[in-house]
Short mmCIF file of the C-alpha atoms (twelve columns), coordinates in Angstrom:
data_MODEL
# 
_entry.id   MODEL 
# 
loop_
_atom_site.group_PDB 
_atom_site.id 
_atom_site.type_symbol 
_atom_site.label_atom_id 
_atom_site.label_alt_id 
_atom_site.label_comp_id 
_atom_site.label_asym_id 
_atom_site.label_seq_id 
_atom_site.Cartn_x 
_atom_site.Cartn_y 
_atom_site.Cartn_z 
_atom_site.pdbx_PDB_model_num 
ATOM 1   C CA . MET A 1   107.766 91.109 99.031  1 
ATOM 2   C CA . ASN A 2   109.638 92.718 102.341 1 
ATOM 3   C CA . SER A 3   111.644 96.046 102.540 1 
ATOM 4   C CA . ASN A 4   114.706 93.858 102.452 1 
ATOM 5   C CA . PHE A 5   114.812 93.810 98.664  1 
ATOM 6   C CA . GLU A 6   115.202 97.713 98.095  1 
ATOM 7   C CA . ARG A 7   118.853 97.132 96.948  1 
ATOM 8   C CA . THR A 8   119.118 93.202 94.880  1 
ATOM 9   C CA . LEU A 9   122.339 91.831 93.739  1 
ATOM 10  C CA . ILE A 10  122.042 88.563 91.508  1 
ATOM 11  C CA . VAL A 11  125.678 86.964 91.718  1 
ATOM 12  C CA . ALA A 12  125.808 84.622 88.485  1 
ATOM 13  C CA . ALA A 13  128.559 82.303 87.246  1 
ATOM 14  C CA . HIS A 14  127.268 83.143 83.677  1 
ATOM 15  C CA . PRO A 15  125.118 84.867 81.314  1 
ATOM 16  C CA . ASP A 16  121.779 82.990 81.321  1 
ATOM 17  C CA . ASP A 17  122.194 81.811 84.829  1 
ATOM 18  C CA . GLU A 18  120.239 85.064 85.961  1 
ATOM 19  C CA . ILE A 19  117.201 84.351 83.963  1 
ATOM 20  C CA . LEU A 20  117.665 80.406 84.493  1 
ATOM 21  C CA . GLY A 21  117.296 80.953 88.688  1 
ATOM 22  C CA . CYS A 22  115.570 84.223 88.957  1 
ATOM 23  C CA . GLY A 23  114.709 85.712 85.956  1 
ATOM 24  C CA . GLY A 24  111.055 85.738 86.995  1 
ATOM 25  C CA . LEU A 25  111.598 87.693 90.606  1 
ATOM 26  C CA . ILE A 26  113.946 90.138 88.733  1 
ATOM 27  C CA . LYS A 27  110.910 91.094 86.588  1 
ATOM 28  C CA . LYS A 28  109.264 91.362 90.002  1 
ATOM 29  C CA . LEU A 29  111.621 93.450 91.683  1 
ATOM 30  C CA . THR A 30  111.936 96.179 88.606  1 
ATOM 31  C CA . LYS A 31  107.936 96.549 88.009  1 
ATOM 32  C CA . LYS A 32  108.427 97.843 91.636  1 
ATOM 33  C CA . ASN A 33  111.455 99.867 90.933  1 
ATOM 34  C CA . LYS A 34  113.313 98.063 92.989  1 
ATOM 35  C CA . LYS A 35  117.482 98.590 92.516  1 
ATOM 36  C CA . ILE A 36  118.469 95.952 90.705  1 
ATOM 37  C CA . LYS A 37  122.219 94.540 89.757  1 
ATOM 38  C CA . VAL A 38  123.538 91.749 88.055  1 
ATOM 39  C CA . ILE A 39  127.137 90.321 87.723  1 
ATOM 40  C CA . PHE A 40  128.507 87.460 85.530  1 
ATOM 41  C CA . LEU A 41  131.892 85.967 87.010  1 
ATOM 42  C CA . ALA A 42  132.430 84.054 84.359  1 
ATOM 43  C CA . GLU A 43  131.741 84.294 79.983  1 
ATOM 44  C CA . GLY A 44  129.769 80.986 79.557  1 
ATOM 45  C CA . SER A 45  131.343 79.978 76.320  1 
ATOM 46  C CA . SER A 46  135.057 79.163 76.097  1 
ATOM 47  C CA . CYS A 47  134.772 75.971 78.190  1 
ATOM 48  C CA . ARG A 48  133.537 74.622 74.845  1 
ATOM 49  C CA . PHE A 49  136.776 74.907 73.058  1 
ATOM 50  C CA . ASN A 50  140.103 73.492 73.575  1 
ATOM 51  C CA . ILE A 51  142.320 75.757 75.731  1 
ATOM 52  C CA . GLU A 52  145.047 76.463 73.241  1 
ATOM 53  C CA . ASP A 53  142.100 77.941 71.650  1 
ATOM 54  C CA . LEU A 54  140.982 80.280 73.818  1 
ATOM 55  C CA . HIS A 55  142.179 83.568 72.701  1 
ATOM 56  C CA . LYS A 56  141.536 83.010 68.995  1 
ATOM 57  C CA . SER A 57  139.028 84.769 67.488  1 
ATOM 58  C CA . PHE A 58  135.913 82.533 66.863  1 
ATOM 59  C CA . VAL A 59  135.891 82.072 70.744  1 
ATOM 60  C CA . GLN A 60  136.241 85.583 71.175  1 
ATOM 61  C CA . LYS A 61  133.570 86.188 68.785  1 
ATOM 62  C CA . GLU A 62  131.443 83.695 71.332  1 
ATOM 63  C CA . ILE A 63  132.328 84.866 74.347  1 
ATOM 64  C CA . LYS A 64  131.203 88.447 72.739  1 
ATOM 65  C CA . HIS A 65  127.964 86.803 71.598  1 
ATOM 66  C CA . ARG A 66  127.240 85.924 74.602  1 
ATOM 67  C CA . GLU A 67  127.511 89.141 76.387  1 
ATOM 68  C CA . ILE A 68  125.262 90.829 73.495  1 
ATOM 69  C CA . SER A 69  122.443 87.846 74.428  1 
ATOM 70  C CA . ALA A 70  122.998 89.210 78.412  1 
ATOM 71  C CA . ARG A 71  122.509 92.615 77.384  1 
ATOM 72  C CA . LYS A 72  119.049 91.968 75.257  1 
ATOM 73  C CA . ALA A 73  117.601 89.635 78.070  1 
ATOM 74  C CA . LEU A 74  118.124 91.691 80.594  1 
ATOM 75  C CA . LYS A 75  116.791 94.779 78.918  1 
ATOM 76  C CA . VAL A 76  113.418 92.626 78.764  1 
ATOM 77  C CA . LEU A 77  114.003 92.480 82.303  1 
ATOM 78  C CA . GLY A 78  114.013 95.914 83.127  1 
ATOM 79  C CA . VAL A 79  117.729 95.420 84.462  1 
ATOM 80  C CA . LYS A 80  119.739 98.574 83.397  1 
ATOM 81  C CA . ASN A 81  122.799 97.936 85.832  1 
ATOM 82  C CA . PHE A 82  125.537 95.068 85.425  1 
ATOM 83  C CA . SER A 83  129.066 93.909 84.851  1 
ATOM 84  C CA . PHE A 84  131.317 91.228 83.014  1 
ATOM 85  C CA . TYR A 85  134.056 89.988 84.357  1 
ATOM 86  C CA . ASN A 86  134.541 87.543 81.958  1 
ATOM 87  C CA . LEU A 87  137.322 85.265 83.741  1 
ATOM 88  C CA . LYS A 88  137.569 81.251 81.857  1 
ATOM 89  C CA . CYS A 89  134.244 79.467 81.783  1 
ATOM 90  C CA . GLY A 90  134.283 76.160 83.564  1 
ATOM 91  C CA . ARG A 91  137.581 77.464 85.664  1 
ATOM 92  C CA . LEU A 92  136.660 79.124 88.013  1 
ATOM 93  C CA . HIS A 93  138.399 76.680 90.877  1 
ATOM 94  C CA . ASN A 94  141.379 77.493 89.354  1 
ATOM 95  C CA . TYR A 95  141.162 81.209 90.485  1 
ATOM 96  C CA . PRO A 96  142.261 81.882 93.918  1 
ATOM 97  C CA . ILE A 97  139.000 81.988 95.963  1 
ATOM 98  C CA . THR A 98  139.885 85.468 97.837  1 
ATOM 99  C CA . ASP A 99  140.777 87.043 94.536  1 
ATOM 100 C CA . LEU A 100 136.786 85.982 93.055  1 
ATOM 101 C CA . ALA A 101 135.791 87.135 97.075  1 
ATOM 102 C CA . LYS A 102 137.095 90.310 96.525  1 
ATOM 103 C CA . ILE A 103 135.351 91.182 93.505  1 
ATOM 104 C CA . VAL A 104 132.011 90.534 94.858  1 
ATOM 105 C CA . GLU A 105 133.224 92.072 98.271  1 
ATOM 106 C CA . ASN A 106 133.945 95.563 95.853  1 
ATOM 107 C CA . GLU A 107 130.222 95.224 94.610  1 
ATOM 108 C CA . ILE A 108 128.835 94.797 97.901  1 
ATOM 109 C CA . LYS A 109 131.522 97.849 98.709  1 
ATOM 110 C CA . ASN A 110 129.860 99.811 95.813  1 
ATOM 111 C CA . PHE A 111 126.401 98.707 95.077  1 
ATOM 112 C CA . LYS A 112 125.023 98.444 98.575  1 
ATOM 113 C CA . PRO A 113 122.772 95.239 98.275  1 
ATOM 114 C CA . THR A 114 120.416 94.267 101.108 1 
ATOM 115 C CA . VAL A 115 119.605 90.737 99.534  1 
ATOM 116 C CA . ILE A 116 122.236 88.740 97.219  1 
ATOM 117 C CA . PHE A 117 121.047 85.720 94.611  1 
ATOM 118 C CA . THR A 118 123.904 83.408 94.221  1 
ATOM 119 C CA . HIS A 119 124.152 79.543 92.789  1 
ATOM 120 C CA . SER A 120 123.463 76.815 94.717  1 
ATOM 121 C CA . ASN A 121 126.186 74.754 96.461  1 
ATOM 122 C CA . ASP A 122 124.354 71.472 95.260  1 
ATOM 123 C CA . ASP A 123 124.816 72.185 91.632  1 
ATOM 124 C CA . VAL A 124 126.754 69.610 88.971  1 
ATOM 125 C CA . HIS A 125 128.394 72.642 87.746  1 
ATOM 126 C CA . LEU A 126 131.716 73.444 89.415  1 
ATOM 127 C CA . ASP A 127 131.809 77.379 88.384  1 
ATOM 128 C CA . HIS A 128 128.427 77.473 90.212  1 
ATOM 129 C CA . ARG A 129 129.750 75.794 93.289  1 
ATOM 130 C CA . THR A 130 132.952 78.085 93.158  1 
ATOM 131 C CA . VAL A 131 130.215 81.032 92.745  1 
ATOM 132 C CA . PHE A 132 128.290 80.272 95.996  1 
ATOM 133 C CA . GLN A 133 131.596 79.536 98.145  1 
ATOM 134 C CA . THR A 134 132.608 82.869 96.780  1 
ATOM 135 C CA . CYS A 135 129.622 84.595 97.889  1 
ATOM 136 C CA . LEU A 136 129.667 83.112 101.405 1 
ATOM 137 C CA . GLN A 137 133.192 84.393 101.795 1 
ATOM 138 C CA . ALA A 138 132.319 87.737 100.722 1 
ATOM 139 C CA . THR A 139 129.031 88.262 102.727 1 
ATOM 140 C CA . ARG A 140 130.864 87.207 105.928 1 
ATOM 141 C CA . PRO A 141 129.398 89.716 108.977 1 
ATOM 142 C CA . VAL A 142 132.767 90.870 109.958 1 
ATOM 143 C CA . ASN A 143 132.708 95.309 108.853 1 
ATOM 144 C CA . SER A 144 130.711 97.833 109.152 1 
ATOM 145 C CA . GLN A 145 130.394 97.603 105.488 1 
ATOM 146 C CA . ASN A 146 128.319 94.803 105.146 1 
ATOM 147 C CA . LEU A 147 124.869 95.443 104.961 1 
ATOM 148 C CA . ILE A 148 123.313 92.475 103.324 1 
ATOM 149 C CA . LYS A 149 119.955 91.104 105.150 1 
ATOM 150 C CA . GLU A 150 119.781 87.942 103.717 1 
ATOM 151 C CA . LEU A 151 121.799 85.436 101.283 1 
ATOM 152 C CA . TYR A 152 120.125 83.160 98.449  1 
ATOM 153 C CA . SER A 153 120.534 80.713 96.497  1 
ATOM 154 C CA . PHE A 154 118.806 79.849 93.648  1 
ATOM 155 C CA . GLU A 155 118.433 76.575 91.057  1 
ATOM 156 C CA . ILE A 156 119.816 76.677 87.236  1 
ATOM 157 C CA . LEU A 157 117.944 73.716 85.365  1 
ATOM 158 C CA . SER A 158 120.617 71.378 83.420  1 
ATOM 159 C CA . SER A 159 122.756 71.338 86.352  1 
ATOM 160 C CA . THR A 160 121.298 71.723 90.038  1 
ATOM 161 C CA . GLU A 161 118.242 68.981 88.790  1 
ATOM 162 C CA . TRP A 162 121.449 66.702 88.037  1 
ATOM 163 C CA . LYS A 163 123.017 66.097 91.420  1 
ATOM 164 C CA . TYR A 164 120.760 62.970 92.213  1 
ATOM 165 C CA . ASN A 165 122.857 62.930 95.395  1 
ATOM 166 C CA . GLN A 166 121.848 65.914 96.490  1 
ATOM 167 C CA . ILE A 167 118.915 67.871 95.962  1 
ATOM 168 C CA . PHE A 168 118.221 71.214 96.067  1 
ATOM 169 C CA . GLU A 169 115.586 71.916 98.977  1 
ATOM 170 C CA . PRO A 170 113.868 75.370 98.378  1 
ATOM 171 C CA . ASN A 171 112.373 77.287 101.782 1 
ATOM 172 C CA . ILE A 172 110.954 80.688 99.657  1 
ATOM 173 C CA . PHE A 173 109.073 80.348 96.647  1 
ATOM 174 C CA . PHE A 174 107.922 83.843 94.846  1 
ATOM 175 C CA . ASN A 175 104.780 83.714 92.977  1 
ATOM 176 C CA . ILE A 176 105.715 84.766 88.790  1 
ATOM 177 C CA . ASP A 177 102.157 84.166 87.207  1 
ATOM 178 C CA . VAL A 178 102.551 87.454 85.459  1 
ATOM 179 C CA . GLU A 179 106.210 87.140 85.456  1 
ATOM 180 C CA . ILE A 180 106.567 84.046 83.554  1 
ATOM 181 C CA . LYS A 181 106.126 85.453 79.982  1 
ATOM 182 C CA . ALA A 182 109.109 87.990 80.496  1 
ATOM 183 C CA . LYS A 183 111.021 85.104 82.058  1 
ATOM 184 C CA . ILE A 184 110.127 82.830 79.035  1 
ATOM 185 C CA . SER A 185 110.843 86.170 76.555  1 
ATOM 186 C CA . ALA A 186 114.227 87.255 77.985  1 
ATOM 187 C CA . LEU A 187 115.639 83.107 77.931  1 
ATOM 188 C CA . LYS A 188 114.885 83.196 73.816  1 
ATOM 189 C CA . LYS A 189 117.747 86.059 73.579  1 
ATOM 190 C CA . TYR A 190 119.701 83.262 74.560  1 
ATOM 191 C CA . LYS A 191 119.606 81.188 71.279  1 
ATOM 192 C CA . SER A 192 122.941 79.615 71.702  1 
ATOM 193 C CA . GLU A 193 121.924 78.299 74.957  1 
ATOM 194 C CA . LEU A 194 118.435 77.332 74.291  1 
ATOM 195 C CA . ARG A 195 117.820 73.147 73.457  1 
ATOM 196 C CA . PRO A 196 115.516 71.433 72.371  1 
ATOM 197 C CA . PHE A 197 112.967 69.950 74.758  1 
ATOM 198 C CA . PRO A 198 113.057 67.211 77.063  1 
ATOM 199 C CA . HIS A 199 116.499 69.001 77.471  1 
ATOM 200 C CA . PRO A 200 115.746 70.393 80.826  1 
ATOM 201 C CA . ARG A 201 117.636 74.175 79.442  1 
ATOM 202 C CA . SER A 202 114.259 74.793 77.542  1 
ATOM 203 C CA . VAL A 203 111.500 76.542 76.837  1 
ATOM 204 C CA . GLU A 204 109.287 73.813 78.133  1 
ATOM 205 C CA . GLY A 205 111.572 72.904 80.208  1 
ATOM 206 C CA . VAL A 206 111.357 76.080 82.251  1 
ATOM 207 C CA . LYS A 207 108.164 76.576 82.368  1 
ATOM 208 C CA . SER A 208 107.884 72.848 83.677  1 
ATOM 209 C CA . LEU A 209 110.133 73.351 86.999  1 
ATOM 210 C CA . SER A 210 107.871 76.794 86.688  1 
ATOM 211 C CA . LYS A 211 104.375 74.721 87.318  1 
ATOM 212 C CA . TYR A 212 106.135 72.430 89.766  1 
ATOM 213 C CA . ARG A 213 107.707 74.943 92.032  1 
ATOM 214 C CA . GLY A 214 104.044 76.631 91.925  1 
ATOM 215 C CA . MET A 215 102.232 73.532 92.446  1 
ATOM 216 C CA . GLN A 216 104.688 73.373 95.881  1 
ATOM 217 C CA . SER A 217 103.800 76.655 96.525  1 
ATOM 218 C CA . GLY A 218 100.017 77.033 95.691  1 
ATOM 219 C CA . PHE A 219 100.555 79.159 92.268  1 
ATOM 220 C CA . LYS A 220 100.328 78.198 88.641  1 
ATOM 221 C CA . PHE A 221 104.377 79.343 88.149  1 
ATOM 222 C CA . ALA A 222 106.798 79.500 91.178  1 
ATOM 223 C CA . GLU A 223 110.365 80.370 91.592  1 
ATOM 224 C CA . ALA A 224 111.639 78.493 94.395  1 
ATOM 225 C CA . PHE A 225 115.048 79.477 96.303  1 
ATOM 226 C CA . LYS A 226 117.066 78.314 99.252  1 
ATOM 227 C CA . LEU A 227 117.613 81.193 102.257 1 
ATOM 228 C CA . ILE A 228 121.300 80.258 103.325 1 
ATOM 229 C CA . ARG A 229 121.505 83.059 105.248 1 
ATOM 230 C CA . SER A 230 119.405 85.696 107.001 1 
ATOM 231 C CA . TYR A 231 121.155 88.717 109.121 1 
ATOM 232 C CA . LYS A 232 118.836 90.909 111.872 1 
ATOM 233 C CA . LYS A 233 119.878 93.743 114.110 1 
# 
């Protein structure tokens, strides 16, 4: 673990993406007392309802339940610093990219991360691709406040692997042999998001991917990432 990981910002589209994408790494970092912040741009639930129902109480109840699940999951991983922006799920592409980038830019300004992890541009989910583009824009090396040394993308089961014509090509692997238990425990806090196997967003699915990434990198369990940008001074 190099010194670039002193302050890590996770930019996730929805609550549960942080666990699926890098839950093991988050636990590894918090155990080393590294500074971590997780932000969620969208609430993750309203896309399952008709647009005319978005402000009704039963939809708001689902959104709140997802936030509560996220708080419980992050507690398992040792994360105390997080923010929910609660933009409309499934509709992030409808927001001006400059507005989304401003959110991330402000987080960068205030938290001063050295490393950012976010979604892959190869995902099926349009929210994920929008967040990737948002982070690319927000991390342009154009001002002195930008201290970011590295930008990574992660993979999300039930999205990344379903982009059949463009596969995720990782070039960085982290050993999570010890952290896999915490990752699964945190994921179980999202009861409404888990599905029975063979759905990829299942306990068995997450373990299977972690084993596969482990086989690629010489570990029992691993998480895989793609280094998008590296800034050297």
